[in-house]
Phi, psi and omega in degrees: 000321175295319180300319184286331171293317173300309174307317177297320180294317177306305186300326177295312182290315174309308185299321185287322173299318176295327175292315172302322181286331174298308178308313192287317175291321176296327176292321174297315182290332167294307176307314182303308185294321186284317194252321191274330178303306182302324176294318180304312174298320177296318182295319183296319185293323184263027179049034178266071194293329183281337173291321181291322179294318187290318183291332184288319178302310180303315188290325181295319182295318179293319180279344170278328178295321180301324186288338183271000000 
Protein backbone atom coordinates (compact mmCIF):
# COMPACT_ATOMS: atom_id res chain seq x y z
CA UNK A 1 0.00 0.00 0.00
CA UNK A 2 2.82 2.42 0.88
CA UNK A 3 4.58 1.76 -2.45
CA UNK A 4 1.43 2.71 -4.35
CA UNK A 5 1.21 5.99 -2.40
CA UNK A 6 4.84 6.78 -3.20
CA UNK A 7 4.22 6.11 -6.89
CA UNK A 8 1.23 8.44 -6.85
CA UNK A 9 3.27 11.13 -5.11
CA UNK A 10 6.05 10.77 -7.70
CA UNK A 11 3.57 11.08 -10.56
CA UNK A 12 2.02 14.19 -8.99
CA UNK A 13 5.41 15.83 -8.44
CA UNK A 14 6.71 14.89 -11.90
CA UNK A 15 3.58 16.22 -13.55
CA UNK A 16 3.89 19.50 -11.67
CA UNK A 17 7.57 19.86 -12.57
CA UNK A 18 6.90 19.11 -16.23
CA UNK A 19 4.11 21.70 -16.33
CA UNK A 20 6.44 24.29 -14.79
CA UNK A 21 9.19 23.42 -17.26
CA UNK A 22 6.80 23.80 -20.18
CA UNK A 23 5.80 27.29 -19.04
CA UNK A 24 9.46 28.28 -18.65
CA UNK A 25 10.36 26.94 -22.09
CA UNK A 26 7.41 28.68 -23.74
CA UNK A 27 8.53 31.92 -22.07
CA UNK A 28 12.08 31.41 -23.30
CA UNK A 29 10.83 30.85 -26.85
CA UNK A 30 8.75 34.02 -26.69
CA UNK A 31 11.74 36.02 -25.46
CA UNK A 32 13.89 34.49 -28.19
CA UNK A 33 11.39 35.35 -30.90
CA UNK A 34 10.84 38.89 -29.61
CA UNK A 35 14.41 39.85 -28.71
CA UNK A 36 16.96 37.48 -30.19
CA UNK A 37 15.62 37.06 -33.72
CA UNK A 38 15.97 40.78 -34.51
CA UNK A 39 19.50 40.66 -33.09
CA UNK A 40 20.22 37.63 -35.25
CA UNK A 41 19.12 39.53 -38.36
CA UNK A 42 21.23 42.50 -37.32
CA UNK A 43 24.25 40.25 -36.81
CA UNK A 44 23.79 38.74 -40.27
CA UNK A 45 23.37 42.17 -41.83
CA UNK A 46 26.64 43.32 -40.24
CA UNK A 47 28.57 40.13 -41.16
CA UNK A 48 28.89 39.08 -37.52
CA UNK A 49 28.65 35.43 -38.40
CA UNK A 50 29.72 33.97 -35.06
CA UNK A 51 27.04 36.00 -33.25
CA UNK A 52 24.43 34.97 -35.82
CA UNK A 53 25.50 31.36 -35.44
CA UNK A 54 25.14 31.59 -31.66
CA UNK A 55 21.61 32.98 -31.99
CA UNK A 56 20.76 30.18 -34.42
CA UNK A 57 22.08 27.57 -32.00
CA UNK A 58 19.96 28.99 -29.19
CA UNK A 59 16.88 28.92 -31.42
CA UNK A 60 17.50 25.35 -32.52
CA UNK A 61 17.92 24.25 -28.91
CA UNK A 62 14.74 25.97 -27.77
CA UNK A 63 12.60 24.70 -30.64
CA UNK A 64 13.92 21.15 -30.27
CA UNK A 65 13.03 21.19 -26.56
CA UNK A 66 9.51 22.34 -27.47
CA UNK A 67 9.05 19.39 -29.81
CA UNK A 68 9.63 16.85 -27.02
